[in-house]
N, CA, C and O atoms as a Tripos MOL2 file, in Angstrom:
@<TRIPOS>MOLECULE
protein
  296   295    74     0     0
PROTEIN
NO_CHARGES

@<TRIPOS>ATOM
      1 N           9.4340    6.2890   -7.2470 N.3       1 UNK1
      2 CA         10.0770    6.1300   -5.9490 C.3       1 UNK1
      3 C           9.1900    5.3250   -5.0000 C.2       1 UNK1
      4 O           9.6270    4.3090   -4.4600 O.2       1 UNK1
      5 N           7.9410    5.7750   -4.7910 N.am      2 UNK2
      6 CA          7.0590    5.0480   -3.8840 C.3       2 UNK2
      7 C           6.7750    3.6440   -4.3880 C.2       2 UNK2
      8 O           6.5810    2.7320   -3.5840 O.2       2 UNK2
      9 N           6.7460    3.4510   -5.6970 N.am      3 UNK3
     10 CA          6.5080    2.1080   -6.2170 C.3       3 UNK3
     11 C           7.6790    1.1920   -5.8940 C.2       3 UNK3
     12 O           7.4710    0.0050   -5.6420 O.2       3 UNK3
     13 N           8.9100    1.7140   -5.8940 N.am      4 UNK4
     14 CA         10.0850    0.9160   -5.5230 C.3       4 UNK4
     15 C          10.0320    0.5250   -4.0500 C.2       4 UNK4
     16 O          10.3280   -0.6160   -3.6950 O.2       4 UNK4
     17 N           9.6590    1.4650   -3.2010 N.am      5 UNK5
     18 CA          9.5590    1.1960   -1.7640 C.3       5 UNK5
     19 C           8.4540    0.1840   -1.5080 C.2       5 UNK5
     20 O           8.6200   -0.7380   -0.7100 O.2       5 UNK5
     21 N           7.3340    0.3570   -2.1820 N.am      6 UNK6
     22 CA          6.2090   -0.5520   -2.0290 C.3       6 UNK6
     23 C           6.6270   -1.9670   -2.3910 C.2       6 UNK6
     24 O           6.3440   -2.9040   -1.6440 O.2       6 UNK6
     25 N           7.2830   -2.1320   -3.5010 N.am      7 UNK7
     26 CA          7.7250   -3.4500   -3.9640 C.3       7 UNK7
     27 C           8.7570   -4.0430   -3.0070 C.2       7 UNK7
     28 O           8.6640   -5.2160   -2.6460 O.2       7 UNK7
     29 N           9.7330   -3.2470   -2.5980 N.am      8 UNK8
     30 CA         10.8120   -3.7460   -1.7570 C.3       8 UNK8
     31 C          10.3940   -4.0910   -0.3430 C.2       8 UNK8
     32 O          11.0040   -4.9550    0.2870 O.2       8 UNK8
     33 N           9.3750   -3.4380    0.1640 N.am      9 UNK9
     34 CA          8.9500   -3.6530    1.5530 C.3       9 UNK9
     35 C           7.5920   -4.3360    1.6480 C.2       9 UNK9
     36 O           6.9640   -4.3170    2.7060 O.2       9 UNK9
     37 N           7.1390   -4.9310    0.5720 N.am     10 UNK10
     38 CA          5.7870   -5.4770    0.5000 C.3      10 UNK10
     39 C           5.4790   -6.4540    1.6290 C.2      10 UNK10
     40 O           4.4300   -6.3440    2.2630 O.2      10 UNK10
     41 N           6.3570   -7.3930    1.8900 N.am     11 UNK11
     42 CA          6.0800   -8.4030    2.9210 C.3      11 UNK11
     43 C           5.9840   -7.7770    4.3080 C.2      11 UNK11
     44 O           5.1790   -8.2130    5.1300 O.2      11 UNK11
     45 N           6.7840   -6.7780    4.5680 N.am     12 UNK12
     46 CA          6.7700   -6.0970    5.8620 C.3      12 UNK12
     47 C           5.4970   -5.2600    6.0150 C.2      12 UNK12
     48 O           4.9890   -5.0910    7.1230 O.2      12 UNK12
     49 N           4.9970   -4.7470    4.9150 N.am     13 UNK13
     50 CA          3.8290   -3.8660    4.9430 C.3      13 UNK13
     51 C           2.5010   -4.5980    5.1100 C.2      13 UNK13
     52 O           1.4940   -3.9670    5.4310 O.2      13 UNK13
     53 N           2.4780   -5.8840    4.9050 N.am     14 UNK14
     54 CA          1.2330   -6.6370    4.8540 C.3      14 UNK14
     55 C           0.2050   -6.3050    5.9160 C.2      14 UNK14
     56 O          -0.9380   -5.9850    5.5910 O.2      14 UNK14
     57 N           0.5890   -6.3760    7.1730 N.am     15 UNK15
     58 CA         -0.3430   -6.0930    8.2520 C.3      15 UNK15
     59 C          -0.8290   -4.6610    8.2530 C.2      15 UNK15
     60 O          -2.0020   -4.3920    8.5090 O.2      15 UNK15
     61 N           0.0680   -3.7540    7.9680 N.am     16 UNK16
     62 CA         -0.3140   -2.3380    7.9290 C.3      16 UNK16
     63 C          -1.2720   -2.0480    6.7820 C.2      16 UNK16
     64 O          -2.1900   -1.2390    6.9150 O.2      16 UNK16
     65 N          -1.0490   -2.7120    5.6630 N.am     17 UNK17
     66 CA         -1.9460   -2.5230    4.5240 C.3      17 UNK17
     67 C          -3.3660   -2.9280    4.8900 C.2      17 UNK17
     68 O          -4.3250   -2.2180    4.5860 O.2      17 UNK17
     69 N          -3.4880   -4.0770    5.5450 N.am     18 UNK18
     70 CA         -4.8190   -4.5700    5.9050 C.3      18 UNK18
     71 C          -5.4590   -3.7150    6.9870 C.2      18 UNK18
     72 O          -6.6810   -3.5670    7.0070 O.2      18 UNK18
     73 N          -4.6710   -3.1580    7.8770 N.am     19 UNK19
     74 CA         -5.2750   -2.2960    8.8930 C.3      19 UNK19
     75 C          -5.6480   -0.9350    8.3140 C.2      19 UNK19
     76 O          -6.5870   -0.2980    8.7920 O.2      19 UNK19
     77 N          -4.9310   -0.4870    7.3010 N.am     20 UNK20
     78 CA         -5.2570    0.7750    6.6440 C.3      20 UNK20
     79 C          -6.4510    0.6100    5.7120 C.2      20 UNK20
     80 O          -7.3610    1.4390    5.7010 O.2      20 UNK20
     81 N          -6.4400   -0.4470    4.9440 N.am     21 UNK21
     82 CA         -7.5150   -0.7080    3.9800 C.3      21 UNK21
     83 C          -8.1160   -2.0760    4.2960 C.2      21 UNK21
     84 O          -7.7680   -3.0770    3.6690 O.2      21 UNK21
     85 N          -9.0050   -2.1050    5.2570 N.am     22 UNK22
     86 CA         -9.5910   -3.3460    5.7450 C.3      22 UNK22
     87 C         -10.3620   -4.1580    4.7200 C.2      22 UNK22
     88 O         -10.5800   -5.3530    4.9180 O.2      22 UNK22
     89 N         -10.7740   -3.5370    3.6370 N.am     23 UNK23
     90 CA        -11.5180   -4.2690    2.6090 C.3      23 UNK23
     91 C         -10.6080   -5.1340    1.7430 C.2      23 UNK23
     92 O         -11.0910   -5.9840    0.9960 O.2      23 UNK23
     93 N          -9.3000   -4.9270    1.8370 N.am     24 UNK24
     94 CA         -8.3680   -5.7510    1.0690 C.3      24 UNK24
     95 C          -8.2310   -7.1170    1.7220 C.2      24 UNK24
     96 O          -8.0020   -7.2220    2.9270 O.2      24 UNK24
     97 N          -8.3700   -8.1420    0.9300 N.am     25 UNK25
     98 CA         -8.2590   -9.5100    1.4340 C.3      25 UNK25
     99 C          -6.8270  -10.0140    1.2630 C.2      25 UNK25
    100 O          -6.0160   -9.3850    0.5830 O.2      25 UNK25
    101 N          -6.5290  -11.1390    1.8800 N.am     26 UNK26
    102 CA         -5.2250  -11.7700    1.6770 C.3      26 UNK26
    103 C          -5.0170  -12.0810    0.1950 C.2      26 UNK26
    104 O          -3.9160  -11.9250   -0.3340 O.2      26 UNK26
    105 N          -6.0850  -12.5210   -0.4640 N.am     27 UNK27
    106 CA         -6.0130  -12.8200   -1.8900 C.3      27 UNK27
    107 C          -5.6760  -11.5550   -2.6950 C.2      27 UNK27
    108 O          -4.8740  -11.6010   -3.6270 O.2      27 UNK27
    109 N          -6.2980  -10.4280   -2.3260 N.am     28 UNK28
    110 CA         -5.9870   -9.1600   -2.9910 C.3      28 UNK28
    111 C          -4.5080   -8.8390   -2.8520 C.2      28 UNK28
    112 O          -3.8460   -8.4710   -3.8220 O.2      28 UNK28
    113 N          -4.0010   -8.9810   -1.6410 N.am     29 UNK29
    114 CA         -2.5930   -8.6520   -1.3930 C.3      29 UNK29
    115 C          -1.6630   -9.5800   -2.1660 C.2      29 UNK29
    116 O          -0.6170   -9.1530   -2.6550 O.2      29 UNK29
    117 N          -2.0470  -10.8500   -2.2750 N.am     30 UNK30
    118 CA         -1.2340  -11.7870   -3.0590 C.3      30 UNK30
    119 C          -1.2380  -11.4020   -4.5370 C.2      30 UNK30
    120 O          -0.2180  -11.5210   -5.2150 O.2      30 UNK30
    121 N          -2.3740  -10.9440   -5.0310 N.am     31 UNK31
    122 CA         -2.4610  -10.5370   -6.4290 C.3      31 UNK31
    123 C          -1.6440   -9.2720   -6.6980 C.2      31 UNK31
    124 O          -1.0470   -9.1340   -7.7660 O.2      31 UNK31
    125 N          -1.6190   -8.3700   -5.7550 N.am     32 UNK32
    126 CA         -0.9070   -7.1010   -5.9300 C.3      32 UNK32
    127 C           0.6030   -7.3010   -5.8920 C.2      32 UNK32
    128 O           1.3170   -6.7530   -6.7320 O.2      32 UNK32
    129 N           1.1010   -8.0760   -4.9310 N.am     33 UNK33
    130 CA          2.5360   -8.3740   -4.7980 C.3      33 UNK33
    131 C           3.4440   -7.1580   -4.9270 C.2      33 UNK33
    132 O           4.4870   -7.2190   -5.5780 O.2      33 UNK33
    133 N           3.0400   -6.0450   -4.2990 N.am     34 UNK34
    134 CA          3.8910   -4.8610   -4.2780 C.3      34 UNK34
    135 C           3.8170   -4.0010   -5.5270 C.2      34 UNK34
    136 O           4.5490   -3.0180   -5.6390 O.2      34 UNK34
    137 N           2.9530   -4.3470   -6.4660 N.am     35 UNK35
    138 CA          2.8280   -3.5740   -7.7000 C.3      35 UNK35
    139 C           1.9360   -2.3620   -7.4500 C.2      35 UNK35
    140 O           0.7600   -2.5030   -7.1140 O.2      35 UNK35
    141 N           2.4990   -1.1870   -7.6150 N.am     36 UNK36
    142 CA          1.8060    0.0750   -7.3420 C.3      36 UNK36
    143 C           0.5070    0.1930   -8.1370 C.2      36 UNK36
    144 O          -0.5340    0.5400   -7.5780 O.2      36 UNK36
    145 N           0.5640   -0.0920   -9.4240 N.am     37 UNK37
    146 CA         -0.6170    0.0450  -10.2870 C.3      37 UNK37
    147 C          -1.7150   -0.9380   -9.8910 C.2      37 UNK37
    148 O          -2.8950   -0.5890   -9.9040 O.2      37 UNK37
    149 N          -1.3330   -2.1600   -9.5400 N.am     38 UNK38
    150 CA         -2.3350   -3.1490   -9.1170 C.3      38 UNK38
    151 C          -2.9850   -2.7370   -7.8080 C.2      38 UNK38
    152 O          -4.1970   -2.8770   -7.6460 O.2      38 UNK38
    153 N          -2.1870   -2.2280   -6.8670 N.am     39 UNK39
    154 CA         -2.7520   -1.7620   -5.6020 C.3      39 UNK39
    155 C          -3.6920   -0.6000   -5.8550 C.2      39 UNK39
    156 O          -4.7680   -0.5220   -5.2610 O.2      39 UNK39
    157 N          -3.2970    0.2830   -6.7170 N.am     40 UNK40
    158 CA         -4.1390    1.4150   -7.0720 C.3      40 UNK40
    159 C          -5.4780    0.9110   -7.6220 C.2      40 UNK40
    160 O          -6.5320    1.4230   -7.2470 O.2      40 UNK40
    161 N          -5.4400   -0.0700   -8.4910 N.am     41 UNK41
    162 CA         -6.6530   -0.6460   -9.0580 C.3      41 UNK41
    163 C          -7.5340   -1.2970   -8.0040 C.2      41 UNK41
    164 O          -8.7570   -1.1660   -8.0410 O.2      41 UNK41
    165 N          -6.9120   -2.0010   -7.0640 N.am     42 UNK42
    166 CA         -7.6870   -2.6400   -5.9870 C.3      42 UNK42
    167 C          -8.3840   -1.5870   -5.1340 C.2      42 UNK42
    168 O          -9.5510   -1.7500   -4.7780 O.2      42 UNK42
    169 N          -7.6790   -0.5100   -4.8040 N.am     43 UNK43
    170 CA         -8.2920    0.5480   -3.9970 C.3      43 UNK43
    171 C          -9.4260    1.2220   -4.7620 C.2      43 UNK43
    172 O         -10.4480    1.5850   -4.1800 O.2      43 UNK43
    173 N          -9.2390    1.3830   -6.0530 N.am     44 UNK44
    174 CA        -10.2940    1.9770   -6.8580 C.3      44 UNK44
    175 C         -11.5490    1.1020   -6.8330 C.2      44 UNK44
    176 O         -12.6560    1.6060   -6.6440 O.2      44 UNK44
    177 N         -11.3760   -0.1940   -7.0220 N.am     45 UNK45
    178 CA        -12.5490   -1.0720   -7.0810 C.3      45 UNK45
    179 C         -13.1720   -1.3090   -5.7120 C.2      45 UNK45
    180 O         -14.3960   -1.3930   -5.6070 O.2      45 UNK45
    181 N         -12.3680   -1.4190   -4.6660 N.am     46 UNK46
    182 CA        -12.9030   -1.7140   -3.3300 C.3      46 UNK46
    183 C         -13.5170   -0.4930   -2.6550 C.2      46 UNK46
    184 O         -14.4850   -0.6120   -1.9030 O.2      46 UNK46
    185 N         -12.9520    0.6810   -2.9250 N.am     47 UNK47
    186 CA        -13.3700    1.8960   -2.2170 C.3      47 UNK47
    187 C         -14.0170    2.9560   -3.1080 C.2      47 UNK47
    188 O         -14.3850    4.0270   -2.6250 O.2      47 UNK47
    189 N         -14.1580    2.6690   -4.3990 N.am     48 UNK48
    190 CA        -14.7890    3.6190   -5.2930 C.3      48 UNK48
    191 C         -13.9980    4.9010   -5.5030 C.2      48 UNK48
    192 O         -14.5690    5.9610   -5.7580 O.2      48 UNK48
    193 N         -12.6830    4.7940   -5.3950 N.am     49 UNK49
    194 CA        -11.8130    5.9500   -5.5780 C.3      49 UNK49
    195 C         -11.4790    6.1270   -7.0520 C.2      49 UNK49
    196 O         -11.5530    5.1790   -7.8330 O.2      49 UNK49
    197 N         -11.1110    7.3460   -7.4260 N.am     50 UNK50
    198 CA        -10.5650    7.5170   -8.7670 C.3      50 UNK50
    199 C          -9.0590    7.2820   -8.6930 C.2      50 UNK50
    200 O          -8.5070    7.1060   -7.6070 O.2      50 UNK50
    201 N          -8.4020    7.2800   -9.8400 N.am     51 UNK51
    202 CA         -6.9620    6.9730   -9.9140 C.3      51 UNK51
    203 C          -6.1390    7.9290   -9.0550 C.2      51 UNK51
    204 O          -5.2200    7.5080   -8.3520 O.2      51 UNK51
    205 N          -6.4710    9.2020   -9.1150 N.am     52 UNK52
    206 CA         -5.7270   10.2090   -8.3680 C.3      52 UNK52
    207 C          -5.8780   10.0050   -6.8570 C.2      52 UNK52
    208 O          -4.8970   10.0770   -6.1170 O.2      52 UNK52
    209 N          -7.1000    9.7530   -6.4050 N.am     53 UNK53
    210 CA         -7.3450    9.5440   -4.9720 C.3      53 UNK53
    211 C          -6.6080    8.3050   -4.4650 C.2      53 UNK53
    212 O          -5.9880    8.3380   -3.4020 O.2      53 UNK53
    213 N          -6.6780    7.2200   -5.2240 N.am     54 UNK54
    214 CA         -6.0100    5.9860   -4.8230 C.3      54 UNK54
    215 C          -4.5020    6.1940   -4.7570 C.2      54 UNK54
    216 O          -3.8560    5.7700   -3.7990 O.2      54 UNK54
    217 N          -3.9400    6.8460   -5.7730 N.am     55 UNK55
    218 CA         -2.5030    7.1140   -5.7840 C.3      55 UNK55
    219 C          -2.0740    7.9770   -4.6140 C.2      55 UNK55
    220 O          -1.0260    7.7410   -4.0130 O.2      55 UNK55
    221 N          -2.8760    8.9680   -4.2930 N.am     56 UNK56
    222 CA         -2.5540    9.8440   -3.1570 C.3      56 UNK56
    223 C          -2.5570    9.0510   -1.8490 C.2      56 UNK56
    224 O          -1.6700    9.2270   -1.0140 O.2      56 UNK56
    225 N          -3.5480    8.1830   -1.6710 N.am     57 UNK57
    226 CA         -3.5970    7.3750   -0.4470 C.3      57 UNK57
    227 C          -2.3950    6.4420   -0.3530 C.2      57 UNK57
    228 O          -1.8210    6.2770    0.7240 O.2      57 UNK57
    229 N          -2.0120    5.8360   -1.4630 N.am     58 UNK58
    230 CA         -0.8460    4.9470   -1.4620 C.3      58 UNK58
    231 C           0.4120    5.7370   -1.1330 C.2      58 UNK58
    232 O           1.2250    5.2960   -0.3200 O.2      58 UNK58
    233 N           0.5790    6.8930   -1.7530 N.am     59 UNK59
    234 CA          1.7620    7.7250   -1.4990 C.3      59 UNK59
    235 C           1.8400    8.1360   -0.0280 C.2      59 UNK59
    236 O           2.9170    8.1180    0.5680 O.2      59 UNK59
    237 N           0.7060    8.5040    0.5520 N.am     60 UNK60
    238 CA          0.6790    8.8640    1.9750 C.3      60 UNK60
    239 C           1.0230    7.6610    2.8500 C.2      60 UNK60
    240 O           1.7660    7.7910    3.8230 O.2      60 UNK60
    241 N           0.4930    6.5100    2.5140 N.am     61 UNK61
    242 CA          0.7800    5.2900    3.2640 C.3      61 UNK61
    243 C           2.2730    4.9610    3.2200 C.2      61 UNK61
    244 O           2.8850    4.6870    4.2520 O.2      61 UNK61
    245 N           2.8490    4.9890    2.0240 N.am     62 UNK62
    246 CA          4.2730    4.6650    1.8640 C.3      62 UNK62
    247 C           5.1360    5.6880    2.5960 C.2      62 UNK62
    248 O           6.1250    5.3190    3.2310 O.2      62 UNK62
    249 N           4.7770    6.9650    2.5160 N.am     63 UNK63
    250 CA          5.5290    7.9990    3.2200 C.3      63 UNK63
    251 C           5.5080    7.7900    4.7260 C.2      63 UNK63
    252 O           6.5320    7.9240    5.3950 O.2      63 UNK63
    253 N           4.3380    7.4600    5.2540 N.am     64 UNK64
    254 CA          4.2350    7.1930    6.6890 C.3      64 UNK64
    255 C           5.0290    5.9480    7.0610 C.2      64 UNK64
    256 O           5.7050    5.9260    8.0890 O.2      64 UNK64
    257 N           4.9500    4.9230    6.2390 N.am     65 UNK65
    258 CA          5.7010    3.6990    6.4770 C.3      65 UNK65
    259 C           7.1960    3.9960    6.5390 C.2      65 UNK65
    260 O           7.8870    3.5090    7.4340 O.2      65 UNK65
    261 N           7.6940    4.7800    5.6100 N.am     66 UNK66
    262 CA          9.1160    5.1470    5.5930 C.3      66 UNK66
    263 C           9.5100    5.9430    6.8370 C.2      66 UNK66
    264 O          10.5400    5.6710    7.4550 O.2      66 UNK66
    265 N           8.6840    6.9300    7.2010 N.am     67 UNK67
    266 CA          8.9870    7.7410    8.4010 C.3      67 UNK67
    267 C           9.0080    6.8630    9.6470 C.2      67 UNK67
    268 O           9.9020    6.9970   10.4820 O.2      67 UNK67
    269 N           8.0370    5.9730    9.7810 N.am     68 UNK68
    270 CA          7.9730    5.0950   10.9420 C.3      68 UNK68
    271 C           9.1920    4.1740   11.0010 C.2      68 UNK68
    272 O           9.7340    3.9290   12.0790 O.2      68 UNK68
    273 N           9.6160    3.6730    9.8610 N.am     69 UNK69
    274 CA         10.7620    2.7590    9.8360 C.3      69 UNK69
    275 C          12.0800    3.4860   10.0900 C.2      69 UNK69
    276 O          12.9990    2.9080   10.6700 O.2      69 UNK69
    277 N          12.1810    4.7270    9.6710 N.am     70 UNK70
    278 CA         13.4020    5.4950    9.9450 C.3      70 UNK70
    279 C          13.5500    5.8060   11.4140 C.2      70 UNK70
    280 O          14.6580    5.8170   11.9500 O.2      70 UNK70
    281 N          12.4070    6.0660   12.0780 N.am     71 UNK71
    282 CA         12.4590    6.4600   13.4900 C.3      71 UNK71
    283 C          12.4530    5.2580   14.4230 C.2      71 UNK71
    284 O          12.6770    5.4150   15.6230 O.2      71 UNK71
    285 N          12.2010    4.0490   13.8930 N.am     72 UNK72
    286 CA         12.1670    2.8500   14.7460 C.3      72 UNK72
    287 C          13.5860    2.4790   15.1510 C.2      72 UNK72
    288 O          14.5100    2.5800   14.3450 O.2      72 UNK72
    289 N          13.7630    2.0480   16.4080 N.am     73 UNK73
    290 CA         15.0940    1.6120   16.8360 C.3      73 UNK73
    291 C          15.5040    0.3390   16.1040 C.2      73 UNK73
    292 O          14.6920   -0.5600   15.8870 O.2      73 UNK73
    293 N          16.7630    0.2810   15.7350 N.am     74 UNK74
    294 CA         17.2630   -0.8970   14.9980 C.3      74 UNK74
    295 C          18.0830   -1.7670   15.8750 C.2      74 UNK74
    296 O          18.5840   -2.7980   15.4270 O.2      74 UNK74
@<TRIPOS>BOND
     1     1     2 1
     2     2     3 1
     3     3     4 2
     4     3     5 am
     5     5     6 1
     6     6     7 1
     7     7     8 2
     8     7     9 am
     9     9    10 1
    10    10    11 1
    11    11    12 2
    12    11    13 am
    13    13    14 1
    14    14    15 1
    15    15    16 2
    16    15    17 am
    17    17    18 1
    18    18    19 1
    19    19    20 2
    20    19    21 am
    21    21    22 1
    22    22    23 1
    23    23    24 2
    24    23    25 am
    25    25    26 1
    26    26    27 1
    27    27    28 2
    28    27    29 am
    29    29    30 1
    30    30    31 1
    31    31    32 2
    32    31    33 am
    33    33    34 1
    34    34    35 1
    35    35    36 2
    36    35    37 am
    37    37    38 1
    38    38    39 1
    39    39    40 2
    40    39    41 am
    41    41    42 1
    42    42    43 1
    43    43    44 2
    44    43    45 am
    45    45    46 1
    46    46    47 1
    47    47    48 2
    48    47    49 am
    49    49    50 1
    50    50    51 1
    51    51    52 2
    52    51    53 am
    53    53    54 1
    54    54    55 1
    55    55    56 2
    56    55    57 am
    57    57    58 1
    58    58    59 1
    59    59    60 2
    60    59    61 am
    61    61    62 1
    62    62    63 1
    63    63    64 2
    64    63    65 am
    65    65    66 1
    66    66    67 1
    67    67    68 2
    68    67    69 am
    69    69    70 1
    70    70    71 1
    71    71    72 2
    72    71    73 am
    73    73    74 1
    74    74    75 1
    75    75    76 2
    76    75    77 am
    77    77    78 1
    78    78    79 1
    79    79    80 2
    80    79    81 am
    81    81    82 1
    82    82    83 1
    83    83    84 2
    84    83    85 am
    85    85    86 1
    86    86    87 1
    87    87    88 2
    88    87    89 am
    89    89    90 1
    90    90    91 1
    91    91    92 2
    92    91    93 am
    93    93    94 1
    94    94    95 1
    95    95    96 2
    96    95    97 am
    97    97    98 1
    98    98    99 1
    99    99   100 2
   100    99   101 am
   101   101   102 1
   102   102   103 1
   103   103   104 2
   104   103   105 am
   105   105   106 1
   106   106   107 1
   107   107   108 2
   108   107   109 am
   109   109   110 1
   110   110   111 1
   111   111   112 2
   112   111   113 am
   113   113   114 1
   114   114   115 1
   115   115   116 2
   116   115   117 am
   117   117   118 1
   118   118   119 1
   119   119   120 2
   120   119   121 am
   121   121   122 1
   122   122   123 1
   123   123   124 2
   124   123   125 am
   125   125   126 1
   126   126   127 1
   127   127   128 2
   128   127   129 am
   129   129   130 1
   130   130   131 1
   131   131   132 2
   132   131   133 am
   133   133   134 1
   134   134   135 1
   135   135   136 2
   136   135   137 am
   137   137   138 1
   138   138   139 1
   139   139   140 2
   140   139   141 am
   141   141   142 1
   142   142   143 1
   143   143   144 2
   144   143   145 am
   145   145   146 1
   146   146   147 1
   147   147   148 2
   148   147   149 am
   149   149   150 1
   150   150   151 1
   151   151   152 2
   152   151   153 am
   153   153   154 1
   154   154   155 1
   155   155   156 2
   156   155   157 am
   157   157   158 1
   158   158   159 1
   159   159   160 2
   160   159   161 am
   161   161   162 1
   162   162   163 1
   163   163   164 2
   164   163   165 am
   165   165   166 1
   166   166   167 1
   167   167   168 2
   168   167   169 am
   169   169   170 1
   170   170   171 1
   171   171   172 2
   172   171   173 am
   173   173   174 1
   174   174   175 1
   175   175   176 2
   176   175   177 am
   177   177   178 1
   178   178   179 1
   179   179   180 2
   180   179   181 am
   181   181   182 1
   182   182   183 1
   183   183   184 2
   184   183   185 am
   185   185   186 1
   186   186   187 1
   187   187   188 2
   188   187   189 am
   189   189   190 1
   190   190   191 1
   191   191   192 2
   192   191   193 am
   193   193   194 1
   194   194   195 1
   195   195   196 2
   196   195   197 am
   197   197   198 1
   198   198   199 1
   199   199   200 2
   200   199   201 am
   201   201   202 1
   202   202   203 1
   203   203   204 2
   204   203   205 am
   205   205   206 1
   206   206   207 1
   207   207   208 2
   208   207   209 am
   209   209   210 1
   210   210   211 1
   211   211   212 2
   212   211   213 am
   213   213   214 1
   214   214   215 1
   215   215   216 2
   216   215   217 am
   217   217   218 1
   218   218   219 1
   219   219   220 2
   220   219   221 am
   221   221   222 1
   222   222   223 1
   223   223   224 2
   224   223   225 am
   225   225   226 1
   226   226   227 1
   227   227   228 2
   228   227   229 am
   229   229   230 1
   230   230   231 1
   231   231   232 2
   232   231   233 am
   233   233   234 1
   234   234   235 1
   235   235   236 2
   236   235   237 am
   237   237   238 1
   238   238   239 1
   239   239   240 2
   240   239   241 am
   241   241   242 1
   242   242   243 1
   243   243   244 2
   244   243   245 am
   245   245   246 1
   246   246   247 1
   247   247   248 2
   248   247   249 am
   249   249   250 1
   250   250   251 1
   251   251   252 2
   252   251   253 am
   253   253   254 1
   254   254   255 1
   255   255   256 2
   256   255   257 am
   257   257   258 1
   258   258   259 1
   259   259   260 2
   260   259   261 am
   261   261   262 1
   262   262   263 1
   263   263   264 2
   264   263   265 am
   265   265   266 1
   266   266   267 1
   267   267   268 2
   268   267   269 am
   269   269   270 1
   270   270   271 1
   271   271   272 2
   272   271   273 am
   273   273   274 1
   274   274   275 1
   275   275   276 2
   276   275   277 am
   277   277   278 1
   278   278   279 1
   279   279   280 2
   280   279   281 am
   281   281   282 1
   282   282   283 1
   283   283   284 2
   284   283   285 am
   285   285   286 1
   286   286   287 1
   287   287   288 2
   288   287   289 am
   289   289   290 1
   290   290   291 1
   291   291   292 2
   292   291   293 am
   293   293   294 1
   294   294   295 1
   295   295   296 2
@<TRIPOS>SUBSTRUCTURE
     1 UNK1         2 RESIDUE 1 A UNK
     2 UNK2         6 RESIDUE 1 A UNK
     3 UNK3        10 RESIDUE 1 A UNK
     4 UNK4        14 RESIDUE 1 A UNK
     5 UNK5        18 RESIDUE 1 A UNK
     6 UNK6        22 RESIDUE 1 A UNK
     7 UNK7        26 RESIDUE 1 A UNK
     8 UNK8        30 RESIDUE 1 A UNK
     9 UNK9        34 RESIDUE 1 A UNK
    10 UNK10       38 RESIDUE 1 A UNK
    11 UNK11       42 RESIDUE 1 A UNK
    12 UNK12       46 RESIDUE 1 A UNK
    13 UNK13       50 RESIDUE 1 A UNK
    14 UNK14       54 RESIDUE 1 A UNK
    15 UNK15       58 RESIDUE 1 A UNK
    16 UNK16       62 RESIDUE 1 A UNK
    17 UNK17       66 RESIDUE 1 A UNK
    18 UNK18       70 RESIDUE 1 A UNK
    19 UNK19       74 RESIDUE 1 A UNK
    20 UNK20       78 RESIDUE 1 A UNK
    21 UNK21       82 RESIDUE 1 A UNK
    22 UNK22       86 RESIDUE 1 A UNK
    23 UNK23       90 RESIDUE 1 A UNK
    24 UNK24       94 RESIDUE 1 A UNK
    25 UNK25       98 RESIDUE 1 A UNK
    26 UNK26      102 RESIDUE 1 A UNK
    27 UNK27      106 RESIDUE 1 A UNK
    28 UNK28      110 RESIDUE 1 A UNK
    29 UNK29      114 RESIDUE 1 A UNK
    30 UNK30      118 RESIDUE 1 A UNK
    31 UNK31      122 RESIDUE 1 A UNK
    32 UNK32      126 RESIDUE 1 A UNK
    33 UNK33      130 RESIDUE 1 A UNK
    34 UNK34      134 RESIDUE 1 A UNK
    35 UNK35      138 RESIDUE 1 A UNK
    36 UNK36      142 RESIDUE 1 A UNK
    37 UNK37      146 RESIDUE 1 A UNK
    38 UNK38      150 RESIDUE 1 A UNK
    39 UNK39      154 RESIDUE 1 A UNK
    40 UNK40      158 RESIDUE 1 A UNK
    41 UNK41      162 RESIDUE 1 A UNK
    42 UNK42      166 RESIDUE 1 A UNK
    43 UNK43      170 RESIDUE 1 A UNK
    44 UNK44      174 RESIDUE 1 A UNK
    45 UNK45      178 RESIDUE 1 A UNK
    46 UNK46      182 RESIDUE 1 A UNK
    47 UNK47      186 RESIDUE 1 A UNK
    48 UNK48      190 RESIDUE 1 A UNK
    49 UNK49      194 RESIDUE 1 A UNK
    50 UNK50      198 RESIDUE 1 A UNK
    51 UNK51      202 RESIDUE 1 A UNK
    52 UNK52      206 RESIDUE 1 A UNK
    53 UNK53      210 RESIDUE 1 A UNK
    54 UNK54      214 RESIDUE 1 A UNK
    55 UNK55      218 RESIDUE 1 A UNK
    56 UNK56      222 RESIDUE 1 A UNK
    57 UNK57      226 RESIDUE 1 A UNK
    58 UNK58      230 RESIDUE 1 A UNK
    59 UNK59      234 RESIDUE 1 A UNK
    60 UNK60      238 RESIDUE 1 A UNK
    61 UNK61      242 RESIDUE 1 A UNK
    62 UNK62      246 RESIDUE 1 A UNK
    63 UNK63      250 RESIDUE 1 A UNK
    64 UNK64      254 RESIDUE 1 A UNK
    65 UNK65      258 RESIDUE 1 A UNK
    66 UNK66      262 RESIDUE 1 A UNK
    67 UNK67      266 RESIDUE 1 A UNK
    68 UNK68      270 RESIDUE 1 A UNK
    69 UNK69      274 RESIDUE 1 A UNK
    70 UNK70      278 RESIDUE 1 A UNK
    71 UNK71      282 RESIDUE 1 A UNK
    72 UNK72      286 RESIDUE 1 A UNK
    73 UNK73      290 RESIDUE 1 A UNK
    74 UNK74      294 RESIDUE 1 A UNK
């Protein structure tokens, strides 16, 4: 589920991703292109996280992104 949201909203998430994980470069984001596993790998290598920690951070980020977008005026 979160991987689908990540992929579908990738372009909109760009700025938020960089503000959440400042060590990610534009090149990193281009390489990831909304792929959950690739983002997980980038977080692991940039922040020294294990797979579980990286996945949890991504899931929390996507959940917050969804909540913020639902409550935003359209």
